[in-house]
N, CA, C and O atoms as a GROMACS GRO file, in nm:
protein
  356
    1UNK      N    1  -1.336   0.123  -1.408
    1UNK     CA    2  -1.235   0.025  -1.490
    1UNK      C    3  -1.106   0.108  -1.493
    1UNK      O    4  -1.003   0.043  -1.477
    2UNK      N    5  -1.094   0.262  -1.513
    2UNK     CA    6  -0.965   0.310  -1.492
    2UNK      C    7  -0.899   0.298  -1.356
    2UNK      O    8  -0.777   0.287  -1.344
    3UNK      N    9  -0.976   0.301  -1.260
    3UNK     CA   10  -0.883   0.284  -1.126
    3UNK      C   11  -0.831   0.146  -1.131
    3UNK      O   12  -0.708   0.147  -1.118
    4UNK      N   13  -0.870   0.053  -1.142
    4UNK     CA   14  -0.817  -0.078  -1.172
    4UNK      C   15  -0.688  -0.097  -1.267
    4UNK      O   16  -0.592  -0.170  -1.241
    5UNK      N   17  -0.703  -0.031  -1.364
    5UNK     CA   18  -0.588  -0.007  -1.470
    5UNK      C   19  -0.466   0.071  -1.436
    5UNK      O   20  -0.350   0.039  -1.462
    6UNK      N   21  -0.511   0.182  -1.371
    6UNK     CA   22  -0.404   0.246  -1.303
    6UNK      C   23  -0.313   0.153  -1.186
    6UNK      O   24  -0.190   0.142  -1.180
    7UNK      N   25  -0.417   0.089  -1.098
    7UNK     CA   26  -0.370   0.015  -1.003
    7UNK      C   27  -0.250  -0.120  -1.064
    7UNK      O   28  -0.142  -0.144  -1.012
    8UNK      N   29  -0.300  -0.180  -1.167
    8UNK     CA   30  -0.220  -0.279  -1.231
    8UNK      C   31  -0.100  -0.204  -1.300
    8UNK      O   32   0.005  -0.267  -1.310
    9UNK      N   33  -0.106  -0.057  -1.356
    9UNK     CA   34   0.025  -0.014  -1.409
    9UNK      C   35   0.123   0.057  -1.328
    9UNK      O   36   0.240   0.086  -1.354
   10UNK      N   37   0.038   0.083  -1.204
   10UNK     CA   38   0.103   0.126  -1.090
   10UNK      C   39   0.199   0.029  -0.988
   10UNK      O   40   0.294   0.069  -0.920
   11UNK      N   41   0.144  -0.120  -0.998
   11UNK     CA   42   0.203  -0.221  -0.957
   11UNK      C   43   0.330  -0.236  -1.038
   11UNK      O   44   0.442  -0.231  -0.987
   12UNK      N   45   0.308  -0.252  -1.164
   12UNK     CA   46   0.420  -0.263  -1.243
   12UNK      C   47   0.520  -0.172  -1.273
   12UNK      O   48   0.635  -0.207  -1.300
   13UNK      N   49   0.480  -0.052  -1.269
   13UNK     CA   50   0.594   0.078  -1.239
   13UNK      C   51   0.638   0.098  -1.101
   13UNK      O   52   0.722   0.186  -1.081
   14UNK      N   53   0.592   0.026  -1.001
   14UNK     CA   54   0.653   0.006  -0.866
   14UNK      C   55   0.798  -0.087  -0.886
   14UNK      O   56   0.913  -0.061  -0.850
   15UNK      N   57   0.747  -0.197  -0.952
   15UNK     CA   58   0.838  -0.271  -0.991
   15UNK      C   59   0.955  -0.251  -1.076
   15UNK      O   60   1.060  -0.313  -1.062
   16UNK      N   61   0.937  -0.177  -1.152
   16UNK     CA   62   1.027  -0.121  -1.252
   16UNK      C   63   1.113  -0.027  -1.178
   16UNK      O   64   1.235  -0.036  -1.179
   17UNK      N   65   1.042   0.072  -1.106
   17UNK     CA   66   1.116   0.184  -1.023
   17UNK      C   67   1.198   0.103  -0.915
   17UNK      O   68   1.300   0.157  -0.874
   18UNK      N   69   1.172   0.011  -0.878
   18UNK     CA   70   1.271  -0.054  -0.741
   18UNK      C   71   1.388  -0.113  -0.823
   18UNK      O   72   1.498  -0.129  -0.768
   19UNK      N   73   1.371  -0.141  -0.932
   19UNK     CA   74   1.510  -0.201  -1.049
   19UNK      C   75   1.584  -0.068  -1.063
   19UNK      O   76   1.702  -0.062  -1.029
   20UNK      N   77   1.514   0.048  -1.115
   20UNK     CA   78   1.580   0.173  -1.119
   20UNK      C   79   1.653   0.223  -1.034
   20UNK      O   80   1.766   0.261  -1.063
   21UNK      N   81   1.587   0.235  -0.873
   21UNK     CA   82   1.629   0.272  -0.754
   21UNK      C   83   1.690   0.175  -0.690
   21UNK      O   84   1.669   0.201  -0.571
   22UNK      N   85   1.764   0.061  -0.696
   22UNK     CA   86   1.796  -0.015  -0.598
   22UNK      C   87   1.870   0.037  -0.489
   22UNK      O   88   1.882   0.160  -0.488
   23UNK      N   89   1.930  -0.034  -0.385
   23UNK     CA   90   2.009   0.025  -0.293
   23UNK      C   91   1.974  -0.004  -0.162
   23UNK      O   92   1.855  -0.032  -0.146
   24UNK      N   93   2.064  -0.007  -0.039
   24UNK     CA   94   2.033  -0.002   0.089
   24UNK      C   95   1.997   0.137   0.136
   24UNK      O   96   1.965   0.150   0.254
   25UNK      N   97   1.998   0.231   0.066
   25UNK     CA   98   1.927   0.360   0.108
   25UNK      C   99   1.810   0.369   0.152
   25UNK      O  100   1.768   0.408   0.261
   26UNK      N  101   1.732   0.310   0.017
   26UNK     CA  102   1.593   0.259   0.041
   26UNK      C  103   1.526   0.175   0.146
   26UNK      O  104   1.518   0.057   0.112
   27UNK      N  105   1.478   0.202   0.263
   27UNK     CA  106   1.424   0.076   0.323
   27UNK      C  107   1.318  -0.003   0.339
   27UNK      O  108   1.275  -0.069   0.433
   28UNK      N  109   1.267   0.023   0.178
   28UNK     CA  110   1.138  -0.009   0.153
   28UNK      C  111   1.132  -0.186   0.100
   28UNK      O  112   1.223  -0.225   0.026
   29UNK      N  113   1.038  -0.268   0.135
   29UNK     CA  114   1.044  -0.392   0.066
   29UNK      C  115   0.961  -0.374  -0.041
   29UNK      O  116   0.905  -0.272  -0.082
   30UNK      N  117   0.961  -0.516  -0.089
   30UNK     CA  118   0.898  -0.537  -0.223
   30UNK      C  119   0.743  -0.470  -0.228
   30UNK      O  120   0.702  -0.397  -0.318
   31UNK      N  121   0.668  -0.514  -0.110
   31UNK     CA  122   0.529  -0.461  -0.113
   31UNK      C  123   0.493  -0.330  -0.083
   31UNK      O  124   0.385  -0.280  -0.114
   32UNK      N  125   0.587  -0.271  -0.019
   32UNK     CA  126   0.560  -0.134  -0.015
   32UNK      C  127   0.609  -0.040  -0.107
   32UNK      O  128   0.561   0.072  -0.119
   33UNK      N  129   0.737  -0.098  -0.194
   33UNK     CA  130   0.770  -0.061  -0.327
   33UNK      C  131   0.682  -0.053  -0.414
   33UNK      O  132   0.672   0.055  -0.473
   34UNK      N  133   0.592  -0.162  -0.450
   34UNK     CA  134   0.476  -0.169  -0.496
   34UNK      C  135   0.368  -0.084  -0.458
   34UNK      O  136   0.302  -0.031  -0.547
   35UNK      N  137   0.347  -0.068  -0.362
   35UNK     CA  138   0.201   0.008  -0.293
   35UNK      C  139   0.263   0.162  -0.339
   35UNK      O  140   0.195   0.241  -0.405
   36UNK      N  141   0.374   0.187  -0.304
   36UNK     CA  142   0.434   0.326  -0.338
   36UNK      C  143   0.430   0.359  -0.494
   36UNK      O  144   0.412   0.474  -0.535
   37UNK      N  145   0.448   0.250  -0.577
   37UNK     CA  146   0.457   0.259  -0.728
   37UNK      C  147   0.299   0.289  -0.736
   37UNK      O  148   0.277   0.393  -0.798
   38UNK      N  149   0.190   0.228  -0.692
   38UNK     CA  150   0.070   0.275  -0.720
   38UNK      C  151   0.020   0.405  -0.677
   38UNK      O  152  -0.065   0.471  -0.737
   39UNK      N  153   0.084   0.440  -0.562
   39UNK     CA  154   0.056   0.585  -0.538
   39UNK      C  155   0.079   0.679  -0.635
   39UNK      O  156   0.004   0.768  -0.674
   40UNK      N  157   0.234   0.640  -0.686
   40UNK     CA  158   0.308   0.720  -0.774
   40UNK      C  159   0.222   0.696  -0.918
   40UNK      O  160   0.256   0.797  -0.979
   41UNK      N  161   0.144   0.634  -0.993
   41UNK     CA  162   0.066   0.617  -1.082
   41UNK      C  163  -0.036   0.696  -1.058
   41UNK      O  164  -0.056   0.775  -1.151
   42UNK      N  165  -0.121   0.708  -0.952
   42UNK     CA  166  -0.206   0.797  -0.911
   42UNK      C  167  -0.184   0.943  -0.910
   42UNK      O  168  -0.265   1.023  -0.958
   43UNK      N  169  -0.045   0.984  -0.840
   43UNK     CA  170  -0.022   1.097  -0.855
   43UNK      C  171   0.034   1.139  -1.009
   43UNK      O  172   0.028   1.259  -1.036
   44UNK      N  173   0.090   1.044  -1.112
   44UNK     CA  174   0.110   1.099  -1.244
   44UNK      C  175  -0.007   1.112  -1.282
   44UNK      O  176  -0.001   1.203  -1.364
   45UNK      N  177  -0.113   1.076  -1.275
   45UNK     CA  178  -0.233   1.078  -1.334
   45UNK      C  179  -0.282   1.183  -1.293
   45UNK      O  180  -0.329   1.260  -1.377
   46UNK      N  181  -0.285   1.215  -1.157
   46UNK     CA  182  -0.352   1.341  -1.138
   46UNK      C  183  -0.262   1.471  -1.176
   46UNK      O  184  -0.326   1.568  -1.216
   47UNK      N  185  -0.121   1.482  -1.168
   47UNK     CA  186  -0.066   1.600  -1.223
   47UNK      C  187  -0.099   1.596  -1.383
   47UNK      O  188  -0.132   1.703  -1.433
   48UNK      N  189  -0.093   1.484  -1.466
   48UNK     CA  190  -0.093   1.482  -1.596
   48UNK      C  191  -0.252   1.543  -1.638
   48UNK      O  192  -0.271   1.604  -1.743
   49UNK      N  193  -0.361   1.515  -1.538
   49UNK     CA  194  -0.489   1.581  -1.575
   49UNK      C  195  -0.474   1.716  -1.543
   49UNK      O  196  -0.509   1.797  -1.629
   50UNK      N  197  -0.431   1.757  -1.441
   50UNK     CA  198  -0.437   1.914  -1.381
   50UNK      C  199  -0.353   1.984  -1.489
   50UNK      O  200  -0.407   2.086  -1.529
   51UNK      N  201  -0.230   1.956  -1.550
   51UNK     CA  202  -0.139   2.015  -1.647
   51UNK      C  203  -0.202   2.004  -1.779
   51UNK      O  204  -0.169   2.076  -1.874
   52UNK      N  205  -0.312   1.894  -1.787
   52UNK     CA  206  -0.366   1.904  -1.936
   52UNK      C  207  -0.318   1.779  -2.027
   52UNK      O  208  -0.388   1.758  -2.125
   53UNK      N  209  -0.220   1.705  -2.009
   53UNK     CA  210  -0.166   1.601  -2.049
   53UNK      C  211  -0.262   1.515  -2.088
   53UNK      O  212  -0.272   1.472  -2.203
   54UNK      N  213  -0.338   1.488  -1.991
   54UNK     CA  214  -0.436   1.366  -2.035
   54UNK      C  215  -0.590   1.409  -1.993
   54UNK      O  216  -0.619   1.493  -1.908
   55UNK      N  217  -0.675   1.337  -2.064
   55UNK     CA  218  -0.836   1.425  -2.063
   55UNK      C  219  -0.882   1.334  -1.898
   55UNK      O  220  -0.820   1.248  -1.837
   56UNK      N  221  -1.014   1.401  -1.870
   56UNK     CA  222  -1.045   1.364  -1.770
   56UNK      C  223  -1.065   1.191  -1.722
   56UNK      O  224  -1.045   1.160  -1.604
   57UNK      N  225  -1.096   1.112  -1.802
   57UNK     CA  226  -1.132   0.983  -1.792
   57UNK      C  227  -0.988   0.904  -1.843
   57UNK      O  228  -1.001   0.784  -1.869
   58UNK      N  229  -0.886   0.950  -1.854
   58UNK     CA  230  -0.757   0.914  -1.874
   58UNK      C  231  -0.653   0.882  -1.776
   58UNK      O  232  -0.608   0.971  -1.704
   59UNK      N  233  -0.613   0.761  -1.770
   59UNK     CA  234  -0.473   0.759  -1.688
   59UNK      C  235  -0.366   0.776  -1.736
   59UNK      O  236  -0.351   0.781  -1.858
   60UNK      N  237  -0.254   0.791  -1.641
   60UNK     CA  238  -0.122   0.804  -1.651
   60UNK      C  239  -0.063   0.676  -1.765
   60UNK      O  240  -0.109   0.567  -1.734
   61UNK      N  241   0.014   0.673  -1.868
   61UNK     CA  242   0.073   0.589  -1.925
   61UNK      C  243   0.165   0.505  -1.884
   61UNK      O  244   0.182   0.531  -1.765
   62UNK      N  245   0.228   0.427  -1.911
   62UNK     CA  246   0.302   0.342  -1.851
   62UNK      C  247   0.454   0.423  -1.814
   62UNK      O  248   0.501   0.419  -1.700
   63UNK      N  249   0.507   0.479  -1.902
   63UNK     CA  250   0.606   0.556  -1.861
   63UNK      C  251   0.583   0.696  -1.775
   63UNK      O  252   0.677   0.739  -1.708
   64UNK      N  253   0.469   0.757  -1.778
   64UNK     CA  254   0.428   0.849  -1.678
   64UNK      C  255   0.417   0.769  -1.534
   64UNK      O  256   0.466   0.816  -1.432
   65UNK      N  257   0.347   0.645  -1.536
   65UNK     CA  258   0.352   0.577  -1.393
   65UNK      C  259   0.493   0.578  -1.373
   65UNK      O  260   0.532   0.657  -1.287
   66UNK      N  261   0.584   0.505  -1.435
   66UNK     CA  262   0.712   0.465  -1.401
   66UNK      C  263   0.783   0.596  -1.317
   66UNK      O  264   0.840   0.589  -1.208
   67UNK      N  265   0.760   0.737  -1.414
   67UNK     CA  266   0.836   0.856  -1.358
   67UNK      C  267   0.760   0.889  -1.222
   67UNK      O  268   0.827   0.908  -1.121
   68UNK      N  269   0.650   0.894  -1.218
   68UNK     CA  270   0.554   0.898  -1.074
   68UNK      C  271   0.622   0.815  -0.967
   68UNK      O  272   0.669   0.857  -0.861
   69UNK      N  273   0.619   0.681  -1.014
   69UNK     CA  274   0.661   0.575  -0.889
   69UNK      C  275   0.824   0.648  -0.861
   69UNK      O  276   0.835   0.701  -0.751
   70UNK      N  277   0.925   0.651  -0.936
   70UNK     CA  278   1.032   0.688  -0.904
   70UNK      C  279   1.075   0.806  -0.814
   70UNK      O  280   1.175   0.808  -0.742
   71UNK      N  281   0.960   0.927  -0.833
   71UNK     CA  282   0.947   1.038  -0.768
   71UNK      C  283   0.896   1.028  -0.612
   71UNK      O  284   0.929   1.101  -0.519
   72UNK      N  285   0.794   0.904  -0.611
   72UNK     CA  286   0.744   0.907  -0.470
   72UNK      C  287   0.835   0.807  -0.428
   72UNK      O  288   0.852   0.826  -0.307
   73UNK      N  289   0.906   0.705  -0.467
   73UNK     CA  290   1.040   0.639  -0.408
   73UNK      C  291   1.113   0.714  -0.357
   73UNK      O  292   1.151   0.706  -0.240
   74UNK      N  293   1.149   0.810  -0.449
   74UNK     CA  294   1.278   0.906  -0.398
   74UNK      C  295   1.252   0.980  -0.278
   74UNK      O  296   1.332   0.996  -0.185
   75UNK      N  297   1.100   1.038  -0.289
   75UNK     CA  298   1.069   1.139  -0.153
   75UNK      C  299   1.051   1.048  -0.050
   75UNK      O  300   1.072   1.098   0.061
   76UNK      N  301   1.009   0.891  -0.049
   76UNK     CA  302   0.990   0.794   0.055
   76UNK      C  303   1.152   0.792   0.106
   76UNK      O  304   1.199   0.816   0.217
   77UNK      N  305   1.208   0.760   0.003
   77UNK     CA  306   1.351   0.749   0.090
   77UNK      C  307   1.400   0.826   0.131
   77UNK      O  308   1.479   0.796   0.221
   78UNK      N  309   1.387   0.955   0.098
   78UNK     CA  310   1.444   1.102   0.174
   78UNK      C  311   1.378   1.109   0.318
   78UNK      O  312   1.437   1.123   0.425
   79UNK      N  313   1.263   1.097   0.298
   79UNK     CA  314   1.184   1.103   0.425
   79UNK      C  315   1.240   0.994   0.520
   79UNK      O  316   1.298   1.023   0.625
   80UNK      N  317   1.223   0.885   0.484
   80UNK     CA  318   1.245   0.750   0.570
   80UNK      C  319   1.390   0.755   0.622
   80UNK      O  320   1.404   0.710   0.736
   81UNK      N  321   1.489   0.796   0.565
   81UNK     CA  322   1.635   0.823   0.594
   81UNK      C  323   1.648   0.944   0.696
   81UNK      O  324   1.740   0.943   0.779
   82UNK      N  325   1.577   1.022   0.692
   82UNK     CA  326   1.599   1.143   0.755
   82UNK      C  327   1.544   1.097   0.912
   82UNK      O  328   1.615   1.109   1.012
   83UNK      N  329   1.426   1.052   0.913
   83UNK     CA  330   1.343   1.019   1.011
   83UNK      C  331   1.429   0.929   1.096
   83UNK      O  332   1.448   0.946   1.216
   84UNK      N  333   1.485   0.817   1.012
   84UNK     CA  334   1.581   0.688   1.115
   84UNK      C  335   1.730   0.772   1.174
   84UNK      O  336   1.792   0.732   1.273
   85UNK      N  337   1.769   0.887   1.097
   85UNK     CA  338   1.903   0.946   1.173
   85UNK      C  339   1.864   1.046   1.278
   85UNK      O  340   1.950   1.088   1.355
   86UNK      N  341   1.721   1.092   1.286
   86UNK     CA  342   1.677   1.183   1.376
   86UNK      C  343   1.608   1.102   1.488
   86UNK      O  344   1.562   1.170   1.580
   87UNK      N  345   1.598   0.994   1.494
   87UNK     CA  346   1.476   0.906   1.611
   87UNK      C  347   1.617   0.859   1.711
   87UNK      O  348   1.729   0.835   1.665
   88UNK      N  349   1.587   0.854   1.830
   88UNK     CA  350   1.628   0.814   1.924
   88UNK      C  351   1.596   0.704   2.004
   88UNK      O  352   1.494   0.710   2.074
   89UNK      N  353   1.670   0.599   2.005
   89UNK     CA  354   1.653   0.489   2.076
   89UNK      C  355   1.685   0.468   2.183
   89UNK      O  356   1.661   0.359   2.234
   0.00000   0.00000   0.00000
């Protein structure tokens, strides 16, 4: 049940992260953004459990998931923009 809750929170966090980081620099669409938000929630849960902020059966909170989603979106935007500049057509 915790995984399902993390997916739901990650979906909402991805939507909010897209509003926080809008712009043409990020080549992600809505679906990819929400998937990256879900990944961000899982990353926030993993890091929070590793650091000791969350217990073994606790997931990241809503704010933590948003922060994780923003970080994952920023990393993805950086990698995607670098790969589009270096590729030759």
